[in-house]
C-alpha positions as semicolon CSV with decimal commas, in nm:
position;residue;x (nm);y (nm);z (nm)
1;M;17,027;14,427;6,953
2;Q;16,699;14,306;7,111
3;S;16,761;14,165;7,479
4;T;16,654;13,821;7,529
5;P;16,343;13,950;7,759
6;E;16,221;14,194;7,495
7;K;16,250;13,943;7,200
8;I;16,011;13,711;7,484
9;Q;15,749;14,016;7,521
10;S;15,774;14,114;7,119
11;F;15,588;13,721;7,069
12;A;15,290;13,893;7,234
13;Y;15,246;14,043;6,909
14;F;15,220;13,698;6,730
15;E;14,874;13,665;6,624
16;A;14,720;13,322;6,535
17;G;14,821;13,181;6,202
18;W;15,180;13,386;6,291
19;S;15,329;13,070;6,098
20;F;15,238;13,018;5,731
21;G;14,927;12,988;5,881
22;E;15,004;12,754;6,201
23;G;15,066;12,873;6,558
24;V;14,848;13,052;6,799
25;G;14,910;13,354;7,024
26;F;15,086;13,323;7,346
27;A;14,927;13,391;7,690
28;Q;15,093;13,713;7,861
29;N;15,146;13,518;8,166
30;T;15,349;13,244;8,006
31;L;15,551;13,557;7,829
32;N;15,609;13,716;8,132
33;K;15,759;13,373;8,333
34;A;16,014;13,365;8,040
35;S;16,112;13,688;8,041
36;Q;16,183;13,646;8,450
37;L;16,340;13,353;8,375
38;A;16,578;13,529;8,116
39;K;16,619;13,810;8,336
40;T;16,712;13,566;8,657
41;A;16,977;13,390;8,442
42;H;17,137;13,756;8,324
43;T;17,116;13,833;8,650
44;L;17,298;13,532;8,810
45;G;17,576;13,561;8,550
46;F;17,426;13,382;8,209
47;H;17,517;13,614;7,940
48;E;17,443;13,390;7,659
49;T;17,110;13,318;7,613
50;D;16,802;13,321;7,328
51;A;16,455;13,279;7,311
52;F;16,234;13,107;7,041
53;P;15,862;13,086;7,022
54;G;15,641;12,769;6,953
55;L;15,367;12,690;6,782
56;N;15,144;12,586;7,083
57;G;15,226;12,885;7,303
58;E;15,517;12,735;7,457
59;V;15,816;12,960;7,478
60;M;16,199;12,819;7,489
61;V;16,465;13,003;7,724
62;T;16,778;12,867;7,620
63;V;17,097;12,917;7,805
64;Y;17,464;12,921;7,727
65;Q;17,746;12,810;7,922
66;G;18,089;12,732;7,719
67;N;17,991;12,343;7,583
68;E;17,666;12,332;7,773
69;Y;17,312;12,457;7,689
70;W;16,986;12,459;7,929
71;E;16,647;12,449;7,765
72;F;16,365;12,568;7,973
73;T;16,017;12,553;7,762
74;L;15,764;12,733;7,936
75;L;15,389;12,603;7,861
76;P;15,075;12,754;7,861
77;T;15,003;12,523;8,118
78;E;15,228;12,675;8,358
79;T;15,454;12,359;8,359
80;L;15,794;12,352;8,168
81;T;15,991;12,078;7,986
82;F;16,363;12,092;8,068
83;V;16,685;11,976;7,820
84;Y;17,025;11,960;7,954
85;E;17,308;11,918;7,679
86;R;17,676;11,917;7,676
87;D;17,870;11,867;7,408
88;E;17,539;11,841;7,182
89;E;17,462;11,537;7,339
90;T;17,119;11,544;7,561
91;L;17,195;11,400;7,933
92;T;16,854;11,537;8,071
93;Y;16,521;11,553;7,960
94;E;16,250;11,620;8,199
95;E;15,854;11,718;8,127
96;G;15,604;11,888;8,403
97;L;15,832;12,035;8,592
98;P;15,727;12,376;8,788
99;F;15,836;12,705;8,755
100;E;16,020;12,721;9,037
101;F;16,270;12,443;8,952
102;A;16,381;12,652;8,658
103;I;16,458;12,977;8,921
104;S;16,659;12,726;9,173
105;L;16,856;12,525;8,927
106;L;16,939;12,858;8,728
107;T;17,103;12,994;9,107
108;N;17,265;12,624;9,186
109;L;17,431;12,660;8,831
110;A;17,508;13,005;8,876
111;F;17,727;12,893;9,183
112;H;17,878;12,531;9,073
113;H;17,987;12,741;8,761
114;H;18,175;12,984;8,983
115;L;17,929;13,305;8,861
116;F;17,881;13,412;9,207
117;T;18,026;13,427;9,491
118;M;17,862;13,536;9,845
119;Q;18,022;13,818;10,013
120;P;18,127;13,690;10,381
121;S;17,941;14,021;10,572
122;T;17,622;13,968;10,341
123;T;17,392;13,809;10,146
124;T;17,465;13,974;9,842
125;L;17,558;13,818;9,540
126;V;17,805;13,993;9,331
127;P;17,998;13,894;9,027
128;A;18,313;13,645;9,045
């Protein structure tokens, strides 16, 4: 089974018209950032992730934890759209956010969900 970062990198092979004559190719920078986001989610303890290609060169990275769902859509403009859902109800929708927002948010969510703890004598993150 293909990992989420591998799936994202496979989008590099999509050429113009990849979806029934529609869809543009993907910028390598967008793919790299989407892969980084998926890898960060996994490192932080979120093991249920997926990715989807968008017709306009955007890449959607999704993260799941129980009844919660976080969606990060990385745009070719190097900004992202963020959606948070709980029990299939959209609670947050924000556009035009910087990439660093996603990394920071995932880190905070991992601590909130007790996926990681800090060891007393170090600053190393360890699985809870």
